Phi, psi and omega in degrees: 000323180297336179300326180303314181290318180299315179298319180300320179293315185292328184250018188308307187295312182293323178293319178301319180296317179295318181291323177299320178293317180294332182277353180297133177246121185237005181292151184303322182259015182290163179217132170224112183221117179239121189197163167269138170233157181277125175212131182062026177085001179229162176285130180230138188273132173226153170236139181234122184220137175181156181277341180211110185292357174276354179287160171300156182262134169254110182256111184273135170248107191284166180263213180132262002298147173083013184264099185290144184257000177297341177295340184268009183309316179297325179293333185255014184302320181293336179293334188287354172286333189246342184220155165266117186267130178241120174251141186231119171280104188293165172311126180086008185228144169051230184290333175293319179293319179298319183294320189256336183068177180298314184295318182283342182290323180077185181300134181248112178223165175297323177300320178293318179297321179299313180295319176301313182298321178296319178296322178291320177299320177298319176298315182296322178301317182285318186286317184262330177068024181236158180299143184252124171260118181271126179250111178257122185240130176057234178301329177295342177287337173291308179300314183296317179297321177294323180297313182287336175291316186280327183224063184299332183293345180280344192235138177278335179191161173241134173239113175264138174218146191054042192292126171283164181213282186223165177300335179299334181298331180296321178294319178295319177300316179299314182293320178296320179300312178297318181300314181290321179295319178295320181296329180267001179074023182272082184292327178297317179295319179300313181297317181296317182290321178297322178295317178291324180297330179292344181253013181307135183092346180231021185291138169282171177301317180297318180290320177301315180295318180298318180297316179294325179295323175294320179298317184297322184260005184291330182245102184283359183274353180238159180303133176281118189297336179271301187285327184264339187241299189290307185296315176301322179293318178300313188286343182246358181299123180287348182261007183228124173281171175298326175297321177298321181293322176299319178297324178298313180295320177298317180294322178297317179295315179298312183295321179295318177301320184285325190255352189303314182300317178294319183298320184294337182244007183300130183221104184290348176296337180292345177279352186088175185260350184266126174232136185263031174224152170304136190233117180242145170229121175246106191243139172303136185288349180230039180278121177251349177287309169242088194306137183303317182296322179291320178297319180292320179297318177295313180305319183296339181277349191277144174247116184219165177299332180198138177211145178214144178238133179223146177265134171267113191284145180055043179222143173256234179283155187060049185300325182297331184261340173285321182226067187298324181288322177295319179294317178301319179300320177296319178298318183287326182278326190251318192264307186303314180299321180296316181293316180295322178296323180291327178292315178298321182293339181267354182271000000 
């Protein structure tokens, strides 16, 4: 797995050139817009990409905390034929964090992120004039679920992936991690995780990160979200300098410090079970960071106008980027037709 990162470093320049060429959009109705917009009183970075601006909008709310998803643009290039993709470097993340710094970022809470996201959605509605599908991933699924709860009229549908649910999911994640480490004979990992487990609820940022790293690498049969997905994407992104990558890591550390206490007790059940938007969850079938069983149990409690749950096969956390074509197929089969039909129905 480490070879992926080493190869990415050695071939960085040539790969960036190839990816930049592949990312070019030349269609008559295409759109490429990268800019800061004002949201929550500060400048926040967004990228808007698609081959036809008349397509529905996929508005991503990234995870982390602070882990920007614009690095994944090459992985999602095929999606841009069917959707206009919007990536947002949230308050405290990536280029937004670089622009504002710690002092300019202000207090960072899930409530603040929700309000920022709503303001950006309002901008997108006016600027693009197309229905918005909100995609909440990992920690972003907390923010995203709150956004569609508070302002359902802004969104044509919600798609959760790496979906968070309740604090109980952390215990399931812990048990799955131990189970996989024991199965592979990783006694060092078992001891480390058991030691961290004894501090559950009192983890420092460093301990929280260490526990998640053990979970991520506990099952070698699925893509490692760090070594196989995130780092290669970071190192080869044609839109990110090495300085930008440093800002991403700084933002992740800052955002985790700010949000960890809220994250550890986040419980989406407090929002109630009724949502006034079509609600989809596409979950990696072997996700132990936000366990698949916990996401399904939460999903089953929801009352919505329409809901569907699908498994992304042979995928753990960050399923959309581990298996982008499979994820796109679910969007095209389940979500896009429903959204387009609803638009026709309102005319």
